[in-house]
C-alpha positions, 0 to 999 in steps of 0.5 A: 778128630782134632782137639780145638784150643781156641784160647791157646791154653798151654800148661806145664807142670813142675811136680815135686815128689818126696822120695819118702820110702827111703829110711833117711834124708838125702844128705844126712842120717835123719829119719824120714819117719817124721810125719806124726812127730812134733815139729823140729824133732827130726833135725841135725846140723846138716838139715839145719845148715849149721856152720861146718856141717857137710852133706853126704849123698844117700845112694838109695835116693839116687837109685830111686831117682833113676828108677823114676826116670826109667819109668817115665821113658827118660834118658839117664844121663852119663853123669849128674852134678849137684849145684847150689841154688842161692836165695833166702827164705825162712824155710831154707836155713842154709840160704841156698838149696842143694839141687841140680841144674845143667846136669839133671839125673834124667831128661827127655821122657814122656807120659801118655794120658787120656787127653781131650781128644784121645790118648795124648803124650806129655813130654818130660823135660827133665827129672832132677834131684834136690833137697826139700826145704822146711815147712811154713805154717801160716796163721790164716792165709799167706797174704793176710797171715799175722805170723808164720811158724817154721818146721824143719822136720821136712828139711833135707828130705829127698825130692825129685822135681819132674818138669813137663813141657807145656803140652797140657791143654786144659785143667782136666788134662793137668789132673789126668797127668797128675793122676797118671804120674802118681799111679806110676810112682806108687807102682814103683814104691818110691813114695807114699802119696798119702803123707803130707807134702808127698807131692806138690805142684807148681803150674805154669800157664799161659793163654793166647801165646801171652806171658806165663804165670807160675802158681806155686805149692799146690798140694792136691790134684783137685787143687791143681785143676781148680787153680788152673781154672781160676788162673785161665779165667783171670788171664782172659779177663785181663786181656778182655780189659785190654790189660797185659798178663805179666810173668809172675809167681802166684800162690793158690789160696785153697780156702778161697780158691783163688790165686794171689800175686807173690812176686814178679818174674824170676830168671835162672841167673837170679839164683846164682847157680854154682856147683856144690863144692862139697859133693862130687859129680856122680857117674850114673850111666852104668847104674841104669841097666841093673836098676831097669831089671828091677822095675815092676810091671807099670800101669800101661803094661798091666792094663794091656795084660789085663785085656789080653789075659782076662778078656776085659774091656779097655775101659775096665782095664784102665780103671782097675790099673789106676791104683796099684792096690786096686789092680792087686785086689782085682787079680786076686778076685779074678783068680777065683771067679769069672774075670769079666764079672769081677771086672764089672763089680770091682771097677764099676760097683765097688769102686763107686761105693768106695769113692762115695764114702771116701774110702780106699780098697783096703776097706773091703776084703777080697774074700767078701767080693769073691763070695758076693760074685759067687752067690750072684753067679749061682743065681741066688741073689739079684744084682740089686741084692749084691749092691745092697750087700756091698753097701751094708758091709761098708756101712755096718760090717758083716759077711755076705752070707750073714747079710743075705740071711738077715735081710732075706735077699735070696732071689724069688722066682716062679709062682711068687713072681707070677702072683706079684705080677698079677697083683700089680696088673690088677692094682694099676689099671691106668698103667695097664691102659697106658701100656696098651695105648703104646706108652712103653714107660708104663711097663717100667712102672709095673716092673717097679711095683713087682719089685716092690712087692718082692722086696727087690728079690726078683730078677728085673729081667724075669719080671719084665718077661712075666709081665709081658706074658700076663699082659698079652 
């Protein structure tokens, strides 16, 4: 099956990843632990760009960048060099940004995502290092702001810009690409995606082979999907009105969920790149083999191992390896109970309940999950009862054993189920008549009545069997 893309949508993403697991910034000794502190309190002459200050490269930042390049199947270049990218913006105190240009640290990689028509490779053009500028805080929206405040705490943080080829064909694929990229980065332990500014996206999008628009500074995966949806519709409307889609830079207004024009197209020569005179080129090809040996098991490799080792489905393996903490949680549970049963309850039930409450896996103790599956496997509670226990723990706390006792969730069988089935048949003659007239759905109504009478403590499959026996 071939994916049809009638509008010729092409999307390429530039993802700015903050390497915030480092202790210090990329060119100075300022701490990276600034997120909960007042503005402009983690700065020095280097990150403020004061005259006479000189940058010194953070070796750990280079090693982290090589690690990411290897994980993205990139080629680590023989040597890398820093450049000055010259432009003026209030959050850039030096009047230029130290970045990489002709000699990025890695290039030519790919990420495999779940595309619109099966697995799909998105090529990585390059991943290069640079410094983060400061943070602008607008009063209101960017196009209507009365004033703008500047916080330089973020200035000088180590960034890795990961640039993809325009291989992404829909906003949904873009979101899956970002999810997969974040997943890989978390496995590598090079960044904390929960911190403000940790991952920012610039999206390049065009349709029908027209000019591209670049949407800047998108701060979330959901925001990227919404920005692209809006931008594709906007470009289609321009063409439908016989207009011309011009190459420009646009800003995504998250509050209004629209993009607004910022400036017309820019080219590389507009930035007057030239080598950074205060930083020498780095020969890094010899670093790669040693760093490659330190790479952890990555998501795709762990997914294949889960399928082989635990005998679970590919769908469950993908869900369970989509987050590092979830994968670790599952393995700890699967080591104590039936792995297949654990896969169903962790990926399908627990993850769904956590998502509904906007919680992470940290909100649930693995010992509780083990207890619930053990009680269920011993046929002491129903599946509905197990779900009730999970919901109660998340909403009110407590242990599985306490909740089973307090709510009376122990499964009922035998005479109690038979008595409830007989009462349901006697009290619902119309449902009985409908079933005997060939309406199968009527049986479901009777099952529901029995479950109500037993307060959900009977096994639905057993109830169905008992009802069929009584109805005959």
